[in-house]
C-alpha positions as a Markdown table, in Angstrom:
| # | Residue | x | y | z |
|---|---|---|---|---|
| 1 | Met | 41.6 | -42.8 | -32.6 |
| 2 | Lys | 40.2 | -44.1 | -29.7 |
| 3 | Thr | 40.0 | -40.0 | -29.4 |
| 4 | Arg | 38.3 | -39.0 | -33.6 |
| 5 | Ala | 35.7 | -42.3 | -32.1 |
| 6 | Thr | 35.0 | -40.6 | -28.9 |
| 7 | Leu | 34.8 | -37.2 | -30.5 |
| 8 | Leu | 32.2 | -38.9 | -32.9 |
| 9 | Leu | 30.4 | -40.6 | -30.7 |
| 10 | Leu | 29.6 | -37.9 | -28.5 |
| 11 | Val | 28.5 | -35.4 | -32.0 |
| 12 | Gly | 26.3 | -38.5 | -33.3 |
| 13 | Ala | 24.7 | -38.0 | -29.4 |
| 14 | Leu | 24.0 | -34.4 | -30.4 |
| 15 | Leu | 22.3 | -34.6 | -32.9 |
| 16 | Gly | 20.7 | -37.6 | -32.5 |
| 17 | Gly | 18.9 | -35.2 | -29.5 |
| 18 | Thr | 18.1 | -32.7 | -31.9 |
| 19 | Leu | 17.3 | -35.0 | -34.5 |
| 20 | Ala | 14.5 | -36.0 | -31.3 |
| 21 | Leu | 13.2 | -32.8 | -31.1 |
| 22 | Ala | 12.8 | -32.1 | -34.2 |
| 23 | Pro | 9.1 | -32.3 | -34.8 |
| 24 | Ile | 8.7 | -29.4 | -31.8 |
| 25 | Gly | 11.3 | -26.9 | -32.9 |
| 26 | Phe | 12.9 | -27.6 | -36.1 |
| 27 | Ala | 10.2 | -29.1 | -38.8 |
| 28 | Glu | 9.5 | -26.7 | -41.4 |
| 29 | Arg | 6.2 | -24.9 | -42.1 |
| 30 | Gly | 3.7 | -27.7 | -43.5 |
| 31 | Ala | 5.9 | -30.6 | -43.6 |
| 32 | Ser | 5.0 | -33.7 | -41.0 |
| 33 | Ala | 5.8 | -33.8 | -37.7 |
| 34 | Asp | 7.2 | -37.3 | -38.9 |
| 35 | Ala | 9.6 | -35.6 | -41.1 |
| 36 | Pro | 11.9 | -34.1 | -40.1 |
| 37 | Arg | 14.6 | -32.2 | -42.1 |
| 38 | Ala | 17.6 | -34.2 | -43.2 |
| 39 | Leu | 21.1 | -34.3 | -41.1 |
| 40 | Pro | 23.8 | -32.2 | -42.7 |
| 41 | Trp | 26.2 | -35.0 | -42.5 |
| 42 | Glu | 28.6 | -33.7 | -43.9 |
| 43 | Gln | 28.8 | -30.2 | -41.8 |
| 44 | Ala | 28.9 | -32.7 | -38.7 |
| 45 | Arg | 31.8 | -34.7 | -40.1 |
| 46 | Leu | 33.6 | -31.0 | -40.7 |
| 47 | Leu | 32.5 | -30.4 | -36.8 |
| 48 | Ala | 34.2 | -33.6 | -35.4 |
| 49 | Glu | 37.6 | -32.8 | -37.4 |
| 50 | Val | 37.7 | -29.0 | -35.2 |
| 51 | Leu | 36.9 | -30.3 | -32.0 |
| 52 | Glu | 39.5 | -33.2 | -32.7 |
| 53 | Arg | 42.0 | -31.2 | -34.1 |
| 54 | Val | 41.6 | -28.5 | -31.1 |
| 55 | Gln | 41.5 | -31.6 | -28.5 |
| 56 | Arg | 44.3 | -32.9 | -30.3 |
| 57 | Asp | 46.8 | -29.6 | -31.2 |
| 58 | Phe | 45.3 | -26.4 | -28.8 |
| 59 | Val | 48.4 | -24.9 | -26.7 |
| 60 | Asp | 46.7 | -26.0 | -23.5 |
| 61 | Asp | 44.1 | -29.0 | -22.3 |
| 62 | Val | 41.4 | -28.8 | -23.1 |
| 63 | Asp | 38.3 | -30.3 | -21.0 |
| 64 | Glu | 36.4 | -32.4 | -23.6 |
| 65 | Ala | 33.5 | -31.6 | -21.9 |
| 66 | Gln | 33.7 | -28.8 | -21.7 |
| 67 | Leu | 34.7 | -28.6 | -25.1 |
| 68 | Ile | 31.4 | -30.2 | -26.8 |
| 69 | Glu | 29.7 | -27.9 | -24.3 |
| 70 | Gly | 31.2 | -24.3 | -26.0 |
| 71 | Ala | 30.4 | -25.8 | -29.1 |
| 72 | Ile | 26.8 | -26.0 | -27.8 |
| 73 | Arg | 26.9 | -22.7 | -26.8 |
| 74 | Gly | 28.4 | -21.5 | -30.3 |
| 75 | Leu | 25.6 | -23.0 | -32.2 |
| 76 | Val | 22.7 | -22.1 | -30.2 |
| 77 | Ser | 24.5 | -18.5 | -29.8 |
| 78 | Glu | 25.1 | -17.7 | -33.6 |
| 79 | Leu | 21.0 | -18.2 | -34.4 |
| 80 | Asp | 20.0 | -14.6 | -32.6 |
| 81 | Pro | 21.0 | -12.4 | -30.0 |
| 82 | His | 18.4 | -14.0 | -27.9 |
| 83 | Ser | 18.7 | -17.7 | -28.2 |
| 84 | Ala | 21.3 | -19.3 | -26.2 |
| 85 | Phe | 22.3 | -22.8 | -24.0 |
| 86 | Leu | 21.7 | -22.4 | -20.2 |
| 87 | Asp | 24.0 | -24.4 | -18.3 |
| 88 | Ala | 22.4 | -26.0 | -14.7 |
| 89 | Glu | 23.3 | -22.5 | -12.8 |
| 90 | Gln | 21.9 | -20.4 | -15.9 |
| 91 | Tyr | 18.6 | -22.5 | -16.0 |
| 92 | Arg | 18.0 | -22.3 | -12.5 |
| 93 | Glu | 18.0 | -18.3 | -12.7 |
| 94 | Ile | 16.4 | -18.4 | -15.6 |
| 95 | Arg | 13.4 | -19.9 | -13.5 |
| 96 | Ile | 13.7 | -17.6 | -10.4 |
| 97 | Ser | 12.9 | -15.2 | -12.7 |
| 98 | Thr | 10.0 | -16.1 | -14.3 |
| 99 | Thr | 8.2 | -18.1 | -11.5 |
| 100 | Gly | 8.8 | -15.0 | -9.3 |
| 101 | Ser | 10.1 | -16.7 | -6.0 |
| 102 | Tyr | 13.2 | -18.6 | -4.5 |
| 103 | Ser | 15.1 | -19.5 | -1.2 |
| 104 | Gly | 17.2 | -16.8 | 0.2 |
| 105 | Val | 17.5 | -13.9 | 2.9 |
| 106 | Gly | 15.8 | -11.2 | 0.9 |
| 107 | Leu | 18.8 | -9.2 | 0.4 |
| 108 | Glu | 19.2 | -7.3 | -3.3 |
| 109 | Val | 22.5 | -6.4 | -3.8 |
| 110 | Asn | 24.9 | -4.5 | -6.4 |
| 111 | Glu | 28.4 | -5.0 | -7.9 |
| 112 | Val | 30.9 | -1.6 | -7.6 |
| 113 | Asp | 34.0 | -2.2 | -8.5 |
| 114 | Gly | 34.6 | -5.2 | -7.6 |
| 115 | His | 32.8 | -5.1 | -4.2 |
| 116 | Ile | 29.3 | -6.0 | -3.2 |
| 117 | Ile | 27.3 | -3.1 | -2.1 |
| 118 | Val | 23.4 | -3.8 | -0.8 |
| 119 | Val | 20.9 | -1.7 | -2.6 |
| 120 | Thr | 17.8 | -2.7 | 0.4 |
| 121 | Pro | 17.0 | -5.4 | 2.4 |
| 122 | Met | 13.6 | -6.8 | 1.4 |
| 123 | Glu | 10.3 | -5.9 | 3.0 |
| 124 | Gly | 9.3 | -8.3 | 5.5 |
| 125 | Thr | 12.8 | -11.1 | 4.9 |
| 126 | Pro | 15.3 | -12.5 | 7.2 |
| 127 | Ala | 18.1 | -9.4 | 5.9 |
| 128 | Glu | 15.4 | -6.6 | 7.2 |
| 129 | Ala | 15.3 | -8.7 | 10.1 |
| 130 | Ala | 18.5 | -8.9 | 10.6 |
| 131 | Gly | 19.0 | -4.7 | 10.2 |
| 132 | Ile | 20.8 | -5.3 | 7.8 |
| 133 | Gln | 21.5 | -1.3 | 5.9 |
| 134 | Pro | 21.6 | 0.1 | 2.6 |
| 135 | Gly | 24.9 | 0.8 | 1.2 |
| 136 | Asp | 26.1 | -2.1 | 3.9 |
| 137 | Glu | 29.2 | -3.7 | 1.4 |
| 138 | Leu | 29.2 | -7.8 | 1.9 |
| 139 | Thr | 32.4 | -8.9 | 2.8 |
| 140 | Ala | 32.0 | -12.7 | 3.2 |
| 141 | Ile | 29.5 | -15.6 | 2.9 |
| 142 | Asp | 30.1 | -18.6 | 5.5 |
| 143 | Gly | 33.6 | -17.0 | 6.1 |
| 144 | Glu | 34.4 | -17.0 | 2.3 |
| 145 | Ser | 35.4 | -13.5 | 0.9 |
| 146 | Val | 33.0 | -12.5 | -2.0 |
| 147 | Val | 35.2 | -9.4 | -3.1 |
| 148 | Gly | 36.3 | -9.8 | -6.8 |
| 149 | Val | 34.1 | -13.3 | -7.3 |
| 150 | Gly | 31.1 | -11.1 | -8.9 |
| 151 | Leu | 27.8 | -10.6 | -8.8 |
| 152 | Ser | 26.4 | -13.6 | -10.2 |
| 153 | Glu | 28.2 | -15.9 | -8.4 |
| 154 | Thr | 28.0 | -14.4 | -4.5 |
| 155 | Val | 23.4 | -14.3 | -5.3 |
| 156 | Thr | 23.9 | -18.1 | -6.0 |
| 157 | Arg | 25.7 | -18.4 | -2.9 |
| 158 | Met | 23.1 | -16.2 | -0.5 |
| 159 | Arg | 20.3 | -19.2 | -2.2 |
| 160 | Gly | 19.7 | -22.4 | -0.2 |
| 161 | Ser | 17.1 | -24.5 | 1.0 |
| 162 | Pro | 14.6 | -23.1 | 3.7 |
| 163 | Gly | 16.0 | -23.7 | 6.9 |
| 164 | Ser | 19.4 | -23.7 | 6.2 |
| 165 | Glu | 21.8 | -20.9 | 7.6 |
| 166 | Val | 24.2 | -18.6 | 5.9 |
| 167 | Val | 26.7 | -16.1 | 8.2 |
| 168 | Leu | 27.3 | -13.1 | 6.3 |
| 169 | Asp | 29.9 | -10.7 | 7.1 |
| 170 | Phe | 29.3 | -6.3 | 6.4 |
| 171 | Glu | 31.2 | -3.4 | 6.3 |
| 172 | Arg | 29.6 | -0.5 | 7.7 |
| 173 | Gly | 30.3 | 3.4 | 7.5 |
| 174 | Glu | 33.3 | 5.4 | 6.0 |
| 175 | Gly | 36.7 | 6.0 | 7.6 |
| 176 | Glu | 37.0 | 2.9 | 10.2 |
| 177 | Arg | 33.9 | 1.2 | 9.1 |
| 178 | Glu | 32.5 | -1.1 | 11.5 |
| 179 | His | 32.1 | -4.9 | 10.8 |
| 180 | Leu | 29.2 | -6.6 | 11.2 |
| 181 | Ser | 28.2 | -10.7 | 11.0 |
| 182 | Arg | 25.0 | -11.5 | 10.8 |
| 183 | Ala | 23.5 | -15.7 | 10.7 |
| 184 | Leu | 20.4 | -15.7 | 9.0 |
| 185 | Arg | 18.1 | -18.4 | 8.6 |
| 186 | Arg | 16.6 | -18.8 | 4.7 |
| 187 | Thr | 13.5 | -18.7 | 3.5 |
| 188 | Asn | 11.0 | -19.0 | 0.4 |
| 189 | Ile | 11.4 | -15.1 | -1.2 |
| 190 | Ala | 8.6 | -13.5 | -2.9 |
| 191 | Val | 10.5 | -11.2 | -5.6 |
| 192 | Ala | 8.4 | -7.6 | -5.5 |
| 193 | Ser | 7.8 | -6.8 | -9.3 |
| 194 | Val | 5.5 | -4.9 | -9.1 |
| 195 | Arg | 5.5 | -1.4 | -6.7 |
| 196 | Ser | 2.2 | 0.9 | -6.6 |
| 197 | Gln | 1.4 | 4.6 | -4.7 |
| 198 | Leu | -1.1 | 7.1 | -4.9 |
| 199 | Leu | 0.3 | 10.5 | -6.8 |
| 200 | Glu | -2.1 | 12.4 | -5.2 |
| 201 | Pro | -5.7 | 12.1 | -4.4 |
| 202 | Gly | -7.2 | 10.2 | -7.8 |
| 203 | Phe | -4.3 | 8.9 | -9.1 |
| 204 | Gly | -1.9 | 6.0 | -8.9 |
| 205 | Tyr | 1.1 | 5.1 | -10.4 |
| 206 | Leu | 1.9 | 1.5 | -10.6 |
| 207 | Arg | 5.2 | 0.5 | -11.7 |
| 208 | Ile | 6.2 | -3.4 | -13.2 |
| 209 | Ser | 9.9 | -4.1 | -13.7 |
| 210 | Gln | 9.4 | -7.1 | -15.0 |
| 211 | Phe | 6.6 | -9.9 | -15.9 |
| 212 | Ser | 6.7 | -13.0 | -13.7 |
| 213 | Ala | 4.9 | -15.9 | -13.0 |
| 214 | Thr | 3.4 | -13.6 | -10.0 |
| 215 | Thr | 3.1 | -9.7 | -11.6 |
| 216 | Ala | -0.4 | -9.9 | -13.0 |
| 217 | Arg | -1.7 | -11.2 | -9.7 |
| 218 | Asp | 0.2 | -8.7 | -7.6 |
| 219 | Thr | -1.0 | -5.6 | -10.7 |
| 220 | Asn | -4.8 | -7.0 | -9.1 |
| 221 | Arg | -3.7 | -6.2 | -5.3 |
| 222 | Ala | -1.8 | -3.3 | -5.9 |
| 223 | Leu | -4.8 | -1.7 | -7.9 |
| 224 | Ala | -7.3 | -2.5 | -5.5 |
| 225 | Thr | -5.1 | -1.4 | -2.6 |
| 226 | Leu | -4.8 | 2.4 | -4.9 |
| 227 | Ser | -8.6 | 1.8 | -4.9 |
| 228 | Gln | -8.9 | 2.0 | -1.0 |
| 229 | Thr | -6.1 | 3.8 | -0.4 |
| 230 | Asn | -8.2 | 6.6 | -2.4 |
| 231 | Glu | -11.4 | 6.0 | -0.9 |
| 232 | Gly | -13.0 | 5.5 | -3.9 |
| 233 | Pro | -12.5 | 4.3 | -7.4 |
| 234 | Leu | -9.1 | 6.0 | -9.3 |
| 235 | Asn | -10.1 | 8.9 | -11.8 |
| 236 | Gly | -6.8 | 7.8 | -13.5 |
| 237 | Leu | -3.0 | 5.4 | -13.6 |
| 238 | Val | 0.4 | 6.1 | -14.5 |
| 239 | Leu | 1.4 | 2.7 | -15.6 |
| 240 | Asp | 5.7 | 2.6 | -15.7 |
| 241 | Leu | 7.4 | 0.5 | -18.2 |
| 242 | Arg | 10.9 | 2.1 | -18.3 |
| 243 | Asn | 13.4 | -0.4 | -18.3 |
| 244 | Asn | 11.2 | -2.9 | -17.9 |
| 245 | Pro | 13.2 | -6.3 | -19.7 |
| 246 | Gly | 10.3 | -8.1 | -20.2 |
| 247 | Gly | 10.0 | -11.3 | -18.6 |
| 248 | Val | 6.8 | -14.2 | -19.4 |
| 249 | Leu | 4.4 | -13.8 | -22.0 |
| 250 | Glu | 1.5 | -14.6 | -20.1 |
| 251 | Ala | 2.1 | -12.8 | -17.4 |
| 252 | Ala | 2.3 | -9.7 | -19.8 |
| 253 | Ala | -1.2 | -10.9 | -21.2 |
| 254 | Asp | -3.4 | -10.8 | -18.2 |
| 255 | Val | -1.7 | -7.6 | -17.1 |
| 256 | Ala | -3.0 | -6.0 | -20.6 |
| 257 | Asp | -5.9 | -8.0 | -20.0 |
| 258 | Ala | -6.8 | -6.5 | -16.8 |
| 259 | Phe | -7.5 | -3.7 | -17.8 |
| 260 | Leu | -8.9 | -4.3 | -21.4 |
| 261 | Glu | -13.2 | -5.0 | -21.7 |
| 262 | Ser | -12.2 | -7.5 | -25.1 |
| 263 | Gly | -10.3 | -7.6 | -28.6 |
| 264 | Leu | -7.0 | -9.0 | -29.3 |
| 265 | Ile | -3.8 | -9.0 | -26.6 |
| 266 | Val | -1.5 | -10.4 | -29.4 |
| 267 | Ser | -0.8 | -13.0 | -31.6 |
| 268 | Ala | 2.3 | -15.0 | -32.7 |
| 269 | Asp | 3.5 | -16.7 | -36.1 |
| 270 | Gly | 6.3 | -19.4 | -35.8 |
| 271 | Arg | 7.3 | -22.7 | -37.9 |
| 272 | Val | 5.1 | -24.6 | -35.4 |
| 273 | Pro | 1.8 | -25.0 | -34.3 |
| 274 | Glu | 3.2 | -24.8 | -31.0 |
| 275 | Ala | 4.6 | -21.2 | -31.8 |
| 276 | Arg | 1.1 | -20.1 | -33.5 |
| 277 | Phe | -1.0 | -18.7 | -31.3 |
| 278 | Ser | -3.5 | -15.9 | -30.0 |
| 279 | Met | -4.5 | -14.1 | -26.7 |
| 280 | Asn | -7.6 | -12.6 | -26.1 |
| 281 | Ala | -9.0 | -10.1 | -23.4 |
| 282 | His | -11.8 | -11.4 | -21.1 |
| 283 | Pro | -14.8 | -9.2 | -19.9 |
| 284 | Gly | -13.7 | -6.7 | -16.6 |
| 285 | Asp | -11.5 | -3.2 | -16.6 |
| 286 | Gln | -10.2 | -3.1 | -13.0 |
| 287 | Leu | -10.0 | 1.1 | -13.6 |
| 288 | Asp | -13.7 | 0.5 | -15.4 |
| 289 | Gly | -12.7 | 2.5 | -17.9 |
| 290 | Ala | -10.4 | 5.8 | -16.2 |
| 291 | Pro | -7.5 | 6.6 | -18.2 |
| 292 | Ile | -4.2 | 5.4 | -17.9 |
| 293 | Val | -1.1 | 6.8 | -19.2 |
| 294 | Val | 2.1 | 4.7 | -20.1 |
| 295 | Leu | 5.7 | 5.3 | -19.1 |
| 296 | Val | 8.2 | 3.8 | -21.9 |
| 297 | Asn | 11.9 | 4.2 | -23.0 |
| 298 | Gly | 14.6 | 2.2 | -24.7 |
| 299 | Gly | 15.0 | -0.4 | -22.0 |
| 300 | Thr | 11.1 | -1.1 | -22.9 |
| 301 | Ala | 11.5 | -4.6 | -24.1 |
| 302 | Ser | 9.3 | -8.0 | -25.3 |
| 303 | Ala | 6.7 | -8.8 | -22.5 |
| 304 | Ser | 6.7 | -5.0 | -21.6 |
| 305 | Glu | 6.0 | -3.8 | -25.2 |
| 306 | Ile | 3.1 | -6.2 | -25.5 |
| 307 | Val | 1.2 | -4.3 | -22.7 |
| 308 | Ala | 2.3 | -1.0 | -24.2 |
| 309 | Gly | 1.5 | -1.8 | -28.2 |
| 310 | Ala | -2.2 | -3.8 | -26.7 |
| 311 | Leu | -3.3 | -0.6 | -25.0 |
| 312 | Lys | -1.9 | 1.8 | -27.5 |
| 313 | Asp | -3.6 | -0.1 | -30.8 |
| 314 | His | -7.1 | -0.3 | -28.4 |
| 315 | Glu | -6.5 | 3.3 | -27.4 |
| 316 | Arg | -7.0 | 1.9 | -24.2 |
| 317 | Gly | -3.7 | 4.6 | -23.1 |
| 318 | Val | -1.7 | 7.0 | -24.1 |
| 319 | Val | 2.2 | 5.8 | -24.4 |
| 320 | Ile | 4.4 | 8.6 | -23.5 |
| 321 | Gly | 8.3 | 8.9 | -23.4 |
| 322 | Lys | 10.8 | 7.2 | -26.2 |
| 323 | Gln | 10.8 | 4.7 | -29.0 |
| 324 | Thr | 10.7 | 1.7 | -27.0 |
| 325 | Tyr | 13.8 | -1.2 | -27.7 |
| 326 | Gly | 11.9 | -3.5 | -30.4 |
| 327 | Lys | 12.5 | -6.7 | -29.0 |
| 328 | Gly | 9.4 | -8.5 | -31.3 |
| 329 | Ser | 10.6 | -12.3 | -30.5 |
| 330 | Val | 9.7 | -15.4 | -28.4 |
| 331 | Gln | 11.6 | -17.5 | -26.5 |
| 332 | Thr | 10.6 | -21.1 | -26.0 |
| 333 | Val | 13.2 | -22.1 | -23.0 |
| 334 | Met | 13.4 | -26.3 | -23.8 |
| 335 | Pro | 14.9 | -28.7 | -21.0 |
| 336 | Leu | 17.8 | -30.7 | -21.3 |
| 337 | Ser | 19.6 | -33.5 | -19.6 |
| 338 | Ala | 21.5 | -32.9 | -16.2 |
| 339 | Gly | 19.8 | -29.7 | -15.1 |
| 340 | Arg | 20.9 | -27.7 | -18.5 |
| 341 | Ala | 18.5 | -26.0 | -21.6 |
| 342 | Ile | 18.2 | -24.2 | -24.2 |
| 343 | Lys | 16.5 | -20.5 | -24.9 |
| 344 | Leu | 15.0 | -20.9 | -28.1 |
| 345 | Thr | 13.2 | -18.3 | -30.4 |
| 346 | Thr | 10.2 | -19.7 | -31.8 |
| 347 | Ser | 8.1 | -17.0 | -33.0 |
| 348 | Leu | 7.7 | -13.6 | -33.9 |
| 349 | Tyr | 4.8 | -11.4 | -32.4 |
| 350 | Tyr | 2.6 | -9.1 | -33.2 |
| 351 | Thr | 0.5 | -6.3 | -32.0 |
| 352 | Pro | -3.2 | -6.3 | -32.0 |
| 353 | Ser | -3.2 | -3.9 | -35.5 |
| 354 | Gly | -1.4 | -6.3 | -37.1 |
| 355 | Ala | 2.7 | -4.7 | -36.7 |
| 356 | Ser | 5.7 | -6.4 | -35.9 |
| 357 | Ile | 7.8 | -3.9 | -33.2 |
| 358 | His | 10.8 | -6.6 | -34.4 |
| 359 | Glu | 13.7 | -4.2 | -34.6 |
| 360 | Arg | 11.6 | -1.4 | -34.8 |
| 361 | Gly | 9.8 | -0.5 | -31.4 |
| 362 | Ile | 6.9 | 1.1 | -30.4 |
| 363 | Glu | 6.7 | 4.5 | -31.1 |
| 364 | Pro | 4.7 | 6.8 | -28.4 |
| 365 | Asp | 2.0 | 8.8 | -28.6 |
| 366 | Ile | 3.7 | 11.8 | -27.0 |
| 367 | Val | 7.4 | 11.8 | -27.0 |
| 368 | Val | 9.4 | 13.2 | -24.1 |
| 369 | Ser | 13.2 | 12.7 | -24.6 |
| 370 | Ala | 14.4 | 12.7 | -21.4 |
| 371 | Asp | 13.6 | 10.0 | -18.9 |
| 372 | Gly | 14.5 | 12.9 | -16.0 |
| 373 | Ser | 15.5 | 10.5 | -13.3 |
| 374 | Arg | 18.2 | 7.5 | -12.8 |
| 375 | Pro | 18.5 | 4.5 | -15.1 |
| 376 | Leu | 14.9 | 2.1 | -13.2 |
| 377 | Thr | 16.2 | -1.1 | -12.9 |
| 378 | Pro | 14.4 | -4.2 | -11.8 |
| 379 | Thr | 17.4 | -4.1 | -8.9 |
| 380 | Ser | 17.0 | -0.7 | -7.5 |
| 381 | Asp | 13.5 | 1.0 | -7.8 |
| 382 | Val | 13.0 | 2.5 | -4.7 |
| 383 | Ile | 10.3 | 3.6 | -5.3 |
| 384 | Glu | 10.8 | 7.6 | -3.8 |
| 385 | Asp | 13.2 | 7.9 | -6.2 |
| 386 | Met | 11.3 | 7.7 | -9.1 |
| 387 | Leu | 8.4 | 9.8 | -7.9 |
| 388 | Arg | 10.9 | 12.8 | -7.9 |
| 389 | Lys | 9.8 | 15.8 | -9.1 |
| 390 | Asp | 12.8 | 15.8 | -11.7 |
| 391 | Asp | 11.5 | 13.3 | -13.5 |
| 392 | Glu | 9.8 | 15.0 | -16.7 |
| 393 | Val | 8.7 | 12.1 | -18.1 |
| 394 | Leu | 6.4 | 11.2 | -15.2 |
| 395 | Gln | 5.0 | 14.5 | -14.5 |
| 396 | Lys | 4.1 | 15.2 | -18.1 |
| 397 | Gly | 2.2 | 11.6 | -17.9 |
| 398 | Leu | 0.2 | 12.8 | -15.0 |
| 399 | Ile | -0.3 | 16.1 | -16.4 |
| 400 | His | -1.6 | 14.6 | -19.6 |
| 401 | Leu | -3.8 | 11.7 | -17.5 |
| 402 | Lys | -5.5 | 14.7 | -15.8 |
| 403 | Gly | -6.6 | 16.2 | -18.5 |
| 404 | Leu | -8.2 | 12.7 | -20.2 |
| 405 | Ser | -9.8 | 12.4 | -16.3 |
| 406 | Arg | -11.4 | 15.7 | -17.3 |
| 407 | Gln | -12.1 | 14.9 | -20.4 |
| 408 | Arg | -14.1 | 11.5 | -19.4 |
| 409 | Ala | -15.6 | 13.6 | -16.1 |
| 410 | Ser | -17.2 | 15.8 | -19.4 |
| 411 | Val | -18.4 | 12.9 | -21.3 |
| 412 | Ile | -20.2 | 11.0 | -17.9 |
| 413 | Ala | -21.8 | 14.0 | -17.3 |
| 414 | Thr | -23.3 | 15.4 | -20.3 |
| 415 | Arg | -24.6 | 11.6 | -21.0 |
| 416 | Thr | -25.6 | 11.7 | -17.3 |
| 417 | Asp | -27.7 | 15.4 | -18.1 |
| 418 | Ala | -29.0 | 13.6 | -21.5 |
| 419 | Ser | -30.7 | 10.7 | -19.8 |
């Protein structure tokens, strides 16, 4: 009976937390914030009975805390594919991805057959200064092997407080491999979500791999750098959003705002007032009306679809590539006790035309069925690879961009002659 009482108390505490959050996340549309929905006590009793039976009769001992956390994970994850319970480590990772910075050594790595391989050291970081090279295999951190431990655990172990030291061991080369050991001091690292390059005189290329708190600022800086490199205003821009999984909604709205003079960027509708909002553009187009082509594919999702949808609906950009993923929902991260959180779907968003792209995606203006290059991901978007000549989408986008630029120049010349 003592076990049952404990489980009921835990379930009661869990439901009490839900009751406290009800005005924020669970109030019905139109209902008063002081009148949350009645709690389903029969279902709560059923949950307590199941927890008791599992803890008492399951073949192995089950930790009570893990059992409750598992129940919570199942509760949230069953809502939809995008809602989730986040433990302290997962919440820390999502904060890193949204803030755009972390404390570490600046090493981009990937897992290949259980081995941790260096993709690239980030420019200006301790990893670059230590001479770590792409293709090196990371074998140990502070003397403990990382072989087979997984990518997430390896990345976590490389991070730490600024100024602290970490020792990384590597293997380099083929055959008789060279063993290397490097002691590095961690520092604050800015995650680069924006890459840019001048394709040819007058035409710029801007790739956004994800949307974090720094993306809009970095986009504006990249556009300014492109103009400086071009020694004058751009005649057109290729905006590459392929395989961009999304990120911070406000950052996406700010990026769209950089290219729009006015009008609605995105609106959202949910069950509570905080989930119903709209975002509008402010005067000022960073390209002063120069044409834009937006490259998309099936990996273009969520916040990146907000940008593509806004530019398409306002006829500010021509969308080229494959139909996008179709994630038209907004998730809110809600902190909990002990450094944990839940990520909960709270809204559906709509493009300026009022269309919901949820489970539909955005249909490109010009469909190109092949991506023409290897998949682009936030951990492997080396810009030289992106600009390969066999990238059919990019090449068609550039050709179309030049045509739009010529049309614009002709219109401007005609207006000048008429005046």
